[in-house]
Residue frames relative to the residue before (quaternion, step in Angstrom):
aa qw qx qy qz dx dy dz
T 1.0000 0.0000 0.0000 0.0000 0.00 0.00 0.00
E 0.6366 -0.5000 0.4497 0.3776 3.45 -1.47 0.35
F 0.6436 0.5311 -0.3274 0.4434 3.50 0.95 -0.95
E 0.6647 0.5284 -0.3224 0.4185 3.51 0.84 -0.87
A 0.6189 0.5760 -0.2887 0.4494 3.47 1.08 -0.99
R 0.6921 0.4523 -0.2611 0.4983 3.54 0.93 -0.92
V 0.5875 0.5686 -0.3622 0.4475 3.57 1.04 -0.56
W 0.7315 0.4128 -0.2467 0.4834 3.50 0.80 -0.97
W 0.5610 0.5721 -0.3948 0.4496 3.58 1.13 -0.48
V 0.6766 0.4857 -0.2879 0.4727 3.58 0.90 -1.10
V 0.6669 0.5206 -0.3204 0.4261 3.61 0.80 -0.84
E 0.6898 0.4925 -0.2442 0.4711 3.55 1.14 -0.82
H 0.8196 0.3549 -0.0896 0.4408 3.52 1.00 -1.03
L 0.6900 0.5144 -0.3034 0.4089 3.46 0.99 -0.64
S 0.0349 0.7583 -0.6485 0.0569 3.61 -1.08 0.97
F 0.2688 -0.7667 0.5636 0.1496 3.44 -1.11 0.80
D 0.4690 0.6473 -0.4305 0.4190 3.44 1.31 0.38
V 0.3899 0.7081 -0.4908 0.3251 3.38 0.52 1.32
D 0.5226 -0.6502 0.4606 0.3034 3.51 -1.33 0.58
E 0.4371 0.6960 -0.4596 0.3366 3.58 0.43 1.18
T 0.3004 -0.6926 0.6267 0.1931 3.51 -1.24 0.71
V 0.0933 -0.8273 0.5531 -0.0301 3.46 -0.87 1.09
S 0.5357 -0.6041 0.4680 0.3593 3.57 -1.12 0.43
L 0.4654 -0.6804 0.4828 0.2957 3.64 -0.70 0.95
F 0.6832 0.4876 -0.3083 0.4477 3.56 0.75 -1.05
E 0.7163 0.4531 -0.2718 0.4558 3.67 0.60 -1.04
T 0.6844 0.4791 -0.3085 0.4548 3.59 0.81 -0.78
T 0.6475 0.5112 -0.3277 0.4605 3.57 1.16 -0.76
I 0.7104 0.4597 -0.2723 0.4580 3.61 0.85 -0.83
R 0.7433 0.4384 -0.2007 0.4637 3.53 0.92 -0.98
A 0.7746 0.3494 -0.1722 0.4983 3.56 0.51 -1.25
L 0.7265 0.4243 -0.2597 0.4740 3.53 0.60 -1.08
G 0.7003 0.4537 -0.2942 0.4659 3.59 0.80 -0.93
G 0.6540 0.5150 -0.3049 0.4627 3.57 1.07 -0.56
L 0.5884 0.5321 -0.3467 0.5005 3.59 1.18 -0.49
L 0.6610 0.5235 -0.2801 0.4589 3.54 0.87 -1.15
S 0.6682 0.5026 -0.3010 0.4586 3.62 0.89 -1.03
A 0.6811 0.4524 -0.3082 0.4863 3.60 0.80 -0.96
H 0.5895 0.5560 -0.4013 0.4271 3.61 0.88 -0.64
L 0.6843 0.4962 -0.3041 0.4394 3.54 0.74 -1.24
L 0.6499 0.5071 -0.3241 0.4642 3.65 0.95 -0.86
A 0.6584 0.5178 -0.3017 0.4554 3.69 0.85 -0.95
A 0.7355 0.4529 -0.2422 0.4419 3.58 0.92 -0.92
D 0.5908 0.5793 -0.3580 0.4328 3.59 1.23 -0.22
P 0.2646 -0.8087 0.4932 0.1809 3.66 -0.20 1.11
Q 0.5478 0.6476 -0.3567 0.3916 3.53 1.27 -0.55
L 0.6857 0.5054 -0.2889 0.4370 3.54 1.11 -0.78
R 0.2584 -0.8192 0.4715 0.1995 3.49 1.33 -0.46
L 0.2998 0.7817 -0.4799 0.2624 3.61 1.06 0.82
M 0.7355 0.3270 -0.1798 0.5656 3.49 1.31 -0.64
E 0.2746 -0.7440 0.5854 0.1685 3.62 -0.93 0.81
A 0.6808 0.4099 -0.2384 0.5583 3.58 1.05 -0.87
P 0.6008 -0.5699 0.4171 0.3746 3.52 -1.17 0.63
Y 0.1333 -0.7689 0.6228 0.0558 3.59 -1.01 0.91
D 0.3832 -0.7429 0.5213 0.1719 3.40 -0.82 1.20
P 0.3164 -0.7818 0.4975 0.2028 3.65 -0.32 1.19
H 0.7032 0.4118 -0.2815 0.5067 3.71 1.17 -0.12
G 0.6982 0.4085 -0.2642 0.5253 3.61 1.24 0.24
G 0.6795 0.5512 -0.3167 0.3662 3.59 -1.11 -0.82
L 0.8655 -0.0062 0.0395 0.4993 3.50 -0.78 -1.00
L 0.6386 0.5364 -0.3379 0.4362 3.46 1.05 -0.71
L 0.6342 0.5179 -0.3443 0.4594 3.58 1.00 -0.53
L 0.6225 0.5113 -0.3233 0.4966 3.58 1.18 -0.72
A 0.6593 0.5063 -0.3223 0.4528 3.55 0.93 -0.71
L 0.6511 0.4933 -0.3120 0.4852 3.56 1.05 -0.79
D 0.6088 0.5254 -0.3672 0.4675 3.66 1.01 -0.69
L 0.6742 0.4904 -0.3005 0.4634 3.64 0.84 -0.92
A 0.6433 0.5254 -0.3300 0.4486 3.56 0.88 -0.94
E 0.6907 0.4842 -0.2897 0.4523 3.56 0.88 -0.85
R 0.6164 0.5168 -0.3427 0.4854 3.65 1.19 -0.51
L 0.6780 0.4969 -0.2771 0.4654 3.59 1.14 -0.84
L 0.5347 0.7347 -0.3450 0.2354 3.54 1.01 -0.81
P 0.6561 0.5216 -0.3063 0.4511 3.53 1.03 -0.95
A 0.5888 0.5685 -0.3905 0.4215 3.69 1.02 -0.32
L 0.6458 0.5270 -0.3172 0.4524 3.56 1.29 -0.27
D 0.6055 0.5454 -0.3232 0.4811 3.54 1.40 -0.36
T 0.2613 0.7733 -0.5354 0.2173 3.54 0.01 1.32
P 0.6070 -0.5431 0.4009 0.4195 3.59 -1.13 0.40
S 0.7252 0.4673 -0.2548 0.4368 3.65 0.85 -0.79
G 0.4611 -0.6542 0.4671 0.3757 3.50 1.19 -0.61
I 0.6087 0.4999 -0.3338 0.5179 3.60 1.32 -0.18
P 0.4231 -0.7448 0.4331 0.2806 3.63 -0.63 0.95
Y 0.5498 -0.5680 0.4903 0.3669 3.43 -1.39 0.37
G 0.5894 -0.6295 0.3961 0.3152 3.51 -1.14 0.68
S 0.8092 0.1000 -0.0260 0.5784 3.67 0.93 -0.67
I 0.1379 -0.7665 0.6262 0.0371 3.41 -1.45 0.46
H 0.3605 -0.6816 0.5811 0.2602 3.55 -1.06 0.63
L 0.4517 -0.7319 0.4299 0.2745 3.61 -0.66 1.14
R 0.7324 0.3735 -0.2773 0.4972 3.67 1.07 -0.39
D 0.7856 0.3716 -0.1666 0.4658 3.58 0.94 -0.93
G 0.4800 -0.6562 0.4521 0.3670 3.63 1.20 -0.24
V 0.7937 -0.2868 0.2388 0.4804 3.53 -1.30 -0.57
S 0.4092 -0.6884 0.5391 0.2608 3.60 -0.85 1.03
P 0.5368 -0.6199 0.4780 0.3149 3.47 -1.18 0.67
T 0.6713 0.4509 -0.2952 0.5088 3.65 1.23 -0.34
E 0.3528 0.7579 -0.4878 0.2513 3.63 1.24 0.16
S 0.4328 -0.7059 0.4719 0.3028 3.64 -0.68 0.76
T 0.2718 -0.7571 0.5725 0.1584 3.52 -1.11 0.86
I 0.3997 0.6788 -0.4906 0.3726 3.52 1.26 0.43
T 0.1468 -0.8350 0.5257 0.0703 3.61 -0.64 1.05
C 0.7659 -0.2327 0.1546 0.5791 3.57 1.03 -0.71
């Protein structure tokens, strides 16, 4: 299926080990949410979206875990309100704004 082809492409080619600062909110809802949603679809044999065996403990789930672990430091703040952005390799910048609202 087209879905299966895209799943395998993402698993083989996507890496979050990049020198980029990203929006915590946008990356969480779009990238992390998308990976988790696609993983749930791929792992459900009743949907028959995957012809080849899909490891429910690997693939997209491992990518989601990697991304989540990279985003996690942005949630560790004195106020409890997350930082707005995070660098995917280096974590929270020392110059990140602590202004929340």
